[in-house]
N, C-alpha and C positions, 0 to 999 in steps of 0.2 A: 217334749215345747223346746226346750234349749237343746238342739242337736248341737253338741260339744265342736268346737273349732277340729278339722282333719278327719271327721268320722265319715264325711259325704264325699264320694269322688268329684273332681273337679267338676267334669262334666255336669253333674246334675246341679251342684253349685253354680255353676253359670246360668241353667235352665231356672232357676226358680228367684235368680237374681233379677232374670231377663222379666218374669212375671211380675217380681216385685216393684220393679223401677217405673211403670207407667201410674201405677196407684199411686207413688210415693210423690209422683211429679205432678198428677192432678190435687194432690191431695195439699202441697204445699201453696198450690194457685188461690184453691178454696179456701185453706187457713189465712193466705193473707187478705183474700176479700172479707170473709167475715169478721177480723180485724181492722179494715177499714169502717166496715159498717157501724160497731160498736164496741169500742174500748171494756165494755161494763162485763165481756163475755170471758175475758181475762183469767178472774179467777176463778170461774167455771173449768175451763179447761186446765188449771192448775190442779184443781181436784180430780179431774179424769185421769190426767196423767201420774199423780200422785199415786190414784187408786191402784192403775194399772202397776205401777214400779211394785209398790209396797207387797200388793198379794201374789204378783207372780215372780217374786224374789223369794218368796216362802217355796223352801226346798223340803220337800216332803218323801221320806225314801218309801217307795215302793217295794213290790218283789223282784227278784233276779239282780238285786242292785239297782235297778232304775230309778228314778225320781216323777214325782208327779208335782203339779203347780198348779193353783187357782191362776186364772189370767185377768180378770177385772176389764175388760175391754165393754162389757154391757152399758153401761154409764154413757162412757165416749160415744158409743156407735147410735144410740136413743138421743144424745143432745147435738151430736155434731156430724151424724151420719158416717158411713165407711170408708171414704175417701180421708178426712181430716183423721180417721181412727189411726189409719195406717201410718200415717204420719207420727203420730203420738206412740204408737207402738214401736215405730220405727227409733224413735230417739230412747224410749224406754229400752231397748234391747240393747241399741250399740251400749248403752253406759252397762247395762248387767254384764256385757259381753266383755269389758274394758274394765271395767270396776269390780267385779265378783265374778269373773270367771264364769258365768253362765251362756253357755252357746260360746260361739265363735264370731268373727267378721268373715271368714268365708261361709259359713252357715249362715250369716245374717238374713239372706234373702230367703232361704228355706223355714226360717223361723218366723219372718215377717209375713210370708205367706200361709203360715199355719195358726200364729197368735192376731197377728195385727191386720190381718185381709180374709182369709177362709171365717175363720170363726166368726169375728163380725157381721160379715156378709151374711150368712145365715142367720144370725141373730138378730139383723137388721130386718130380713124377709120374716122372721117370726115377729118382728115389733109391729109392721107394717099390716101383719094379717089379723093382729090383736087388737091395734092401736083403737079403730073405730066401732068397737063393739060394744056387748054391754060388759064384757071382763074388767073386773076391778084391775086398777092401773098396779098396783102392786101386784097381781097375781101379772101381767104383763112383763113388767119389770124382771121378777123372777125370773119367768119362762127364757126371756130374751139373754140373761145372765148363765143361766145353765144350760142353755143351747149354746150358746157361742165358745162357753168354754169345752163341753164336750165334743164339739167341733173341732176345736181345735187339736183334739187329739186323736180323731180320725183321722184328720189330715197327715200331721206327724206321723202316723204310724204307715198310711199312705206313702208317704216321704221315704220312710226306710224302706220300707217292702221294694218300692222301684229300686234304691239303691241295692238291697241286697235280697233278691228273689230266694225264693229257698229252693234247694236243690227238686225237692219234690212238692209239686203243687204250685211251683212260681211263687209270680206277683201276690195270687190270692190266699196263698197260704200263709206268704210270710206276714203280709199285713193282720192276716186273722190270729197270728202270734202274738205280733206287736200288739194290738190293740186290746189283747186279753190281757197282756200283763196292764197296760194300765187301766184298764176299766176296774182293776180291782179296789184302786184308789180314787181315781177319776173320777166315777159315779158318784160318790159318795161326796167329793168335793165340789161336785158341780151344783149338788142341794145345796150344799151350805152356802156358796158365791152364790147364789140365786137369792138365799134367805140375806144372807149381809146387805147385798144389794137393793132389796126392796126397803132394809131398814136405813140405808144411808140415802134412799130416795126419800123417805119420807121424812129426814130431815130438812133434804134439801127445798121440798115444796113447801115445807114450815116456813122456812127462813127466806124463801127468793121464790114465791109461786109463779110472781110475773115474768121472772127471767125464764121459765121453764113454757110459760104460753107463749113469751115474745118469740121462742126457740120453734114453738111448734110444736114441743114433744106432746103434750097433752093438750086437750083445750081446756077454756075456763070452767064448762060444765064437769067436765071429769075431773079437775083439780081442787075445786071447791067439793064436787062428792066425797073425795080421797080424803080432804080435812075435816068433813063432818065426821065421816068414820071413825078418825085415828083423835079428834078433839071432842066429838060429841058437841059441837056448837049447832047451832040451830042456822038453815040455811041462809036466814036473812040478818046472819049475825057475821057469815064470812065474808 
């Protein structure tokens, strides 16, 4: 996910930046709009940003000298949708590049496309698919977080494969090799991240259920059902 400074050829750095910039521009516009609507969203925005920063800063060794990271984007993409998540991801990745040497400035566009755009977009698709079904909301949250995490590394593998195609088998062979390396640690990490986010979301709806309902993340009926499941409070007392 954090492709280091100077690792990608400049042509590919430019390509990924050109893909990332429109998401960033639209995200800034949407962020300004939601802030004008209600400043009450600020604490939740802060929680989403902190969640992404802390989880994605965890640098866990993988095989052959590579590293794996959780991404933490699932909460943000459910609450604030993909474009604002792209802005939050950009800020997180920028600070990590400058302060933690995770990633780089030239590769920031590529890292955005994988972690702040591609992963969240697919996770958001899973959320929209499950949102209005009978699936428990904690299962939905788990699926969103896990899918956003693993897709981030699918895209990272694709970015690396395009930049460094294998001599035999080309991009496909290179992609397979890169993702096979990531998958050893990333598949279990994505499951753990899904469980962590489901637990975090449980406490958010216990503390601020009205905010989750106001944002349209889940309906009042779904939230009340989840609260009954976790607290055992009868429906008429929720």
